[in-house]
Every structure is written in structure tokens, then in C-alpha cells.
N, C-alpha and C positions, 0 to 999 in steps of 0.2 A: 549319539550325542555324547560329548565328553564334558565333564566338569573341569573348568579351566580357570586358574588364577592368572590375571593379566595386569600388567602395570598400566596405569592411566594417568595422563597429565591433562589438566583442565586449565586453559588460559582464558581469563576473564578480563575484558576491557570495558571499564565503566568510569563514570565521573559526572560532574555537574557542568562545568565549563570546558575543562580539558580532561581527556581520558587518561587513566592510569591502568597499567596492566599488572595483574596478579597471576601467578602460576602456582597451582596446587597439584600435588601428585599423591597417588595412593595405589591400592590394589583393588581390582574389580573381579568379582565372581561372574564369569561369563555365562555359564549355562547351569542348569540344575537337572542332572540326569541321575537317576537312582533306580535300583532294582529292588523289588519287594518279593520275597519268597513266602509261601505259606509255611507257617511253623506249626508243627504238630507236637504236642507234649510228649509223645512216646517215641518220636523219631530222634535217633542219636547218630552222630557221625564220628568216624575216626579219621584223623588227618596225619600227615607225615611232616615232622619237623626235625630238621638236621639229621635225617636218616633214621629217625626212630618214630615208631608209631605212637601217637598220643591219642588220648581220648578214652572213652567215648564222651562226647559233649553234645549238647543240643544244637540244632541248626540256628544260625543267626536270623534275626528278623529281616535284615536286608544288608546291602553293601553300598558303600559310597566310594567312588574312585575320584581322586583329585590329581590334577596334573598342573605343572607350571609351564609357562611359555615365555619365550624371549621377546615376544611382540609387545610394542608399546602403542597404546591407543591415545591419540592426541585430539582433544576437543577444544574448539575455540568459540567463545561466547563474546559477542560484541553488543553492548547496549548503547543506544543513542545518547548524545549529550545535547546541551542547549544549542551549541554551534550547528549540529546536524539538523535540529529542528528549524533553526533560522534558515538554513540552506533549503530545506523543503518548503518553507513558507515563501522564500524568494522565488522558487520555481513556480509556485502557484500564482504569485504576484505577476510574473511575466505573462502567464496565460490571461489573467484578468486585464492587464494593460493592453495586450494584443486585441482582446475582444472589444474593449472600450475604443481603441483607435479605429478598429474596423467599423464599428457603428458610427463613429464620427465621420469617417470617409463616405460611408453610404449616405448619411444625412446631408453632407455637403454636396454630393452628386445629385440628390433629389432637389435640393434648393437651387442648384445651378440649372438643372433641367427645367424647373418651374420658371426661372428667370428667362431662360432662352425661349421657352414656349410663349410666355406672356409678351416678351419684347420683340422677338424675331417673327413669330408666327402671327400673333394677334396685332402686332405693330401698334401697341397702345401703352406707352410707359406710364400714363397717369392712372391706369387701372391697378398698378402695383401699390399705390399709396392707400391710406385709409379713406373710407367714403366721406365726402364732405358733409358737414352738418347742415341740416335743413334750417333755413332762416324764415322764408315766407314763400307764398306761391309765385310771386313775381320773379324773385331771384332763382327759384327752383326750376322755372321753365327754361332757363339758359343751361341748366345742368343736366337736362334730360338727354338720354342716350340717342345717338343717331343710328342710322341703319348699319353702319360698319363696326360699331362699338360692341364688345362682348365682355362678359364678366371674366375676370382673370381666374386662372386655375390656382387653387390654394393647396397648401400642404395638408390641411385638415379637411 
């Protein structure tokens, strides 16, 4: 693993009604690689600098190597605005309207099937209306059902 400094550009798009874009750039430290050596108080090293032997010195605690790169990392952040939220609500409203219309069509089909069943099969259109109010026994005798009359089917 190499310790690397890399240029980074962050593009942020945000706003309330309309979005505005800001670009920030900086330097990013990509990795953290380091070596730790055991250091003994009595251990000394000699090193060569410009052709001459230098030292003795104690060993270092560790080394850190840093490298620069030409790569540029670009990050884009986009935050939703009110307009985006309204578009999302509009999509949900389309689904709700579709469900409402679907149930209305199914309800209409059921009502039409009941009408066809009561009128075409039972052949008694007066069964569709509300039941007549009872007045007295003499007039109710004329309203009694005959052999061919049946109760109409109802939605409930």
C-alpha cells in the first residue's frame, strides 16, 4: 500500500426551488501505510550521505513514505429540490388515480351485471325498485308475489 496525495473535486448540486452547483477542490490523503520498526536503545546505525559515512545514530521509530499523483478524483453530490419532490408526488398520484379508476370500472361492471341479471334473467323490472310500503291487509294482498316472481340480486 502506498501513501498517496491526490487532488479531489467535489461538485455539489443543491437548492430549495432551483438547484445551484458549487465546486470545491482540495487534496486527499488516499491511504495510510506506515512501517514500524522495533527500536532498541543500544542499537546504532551508520549511514552513507554524499559519499561519506555518517553516524552512528539510533534507529528511527518508523518511516512514512508519501507520493504525489496526477490523478484527479471527481465526486458529484446531488440533493433533491422541491421540484424533484413534486415530481415524485406526481408519480405517486398517477398510481392512486389508476387504482381509483380501476375500482370504479369494477364497481360499474358489478352494477351492470346485477342489472342484466335482474332484468334479463329474472324478467322482473319492478324488483329493482324499493319495496312498496305496507298500507293494510286488503291492499297488501294484491302485492303478494306470484309463482314466477323472485327477489332481485343486490350488491350488498
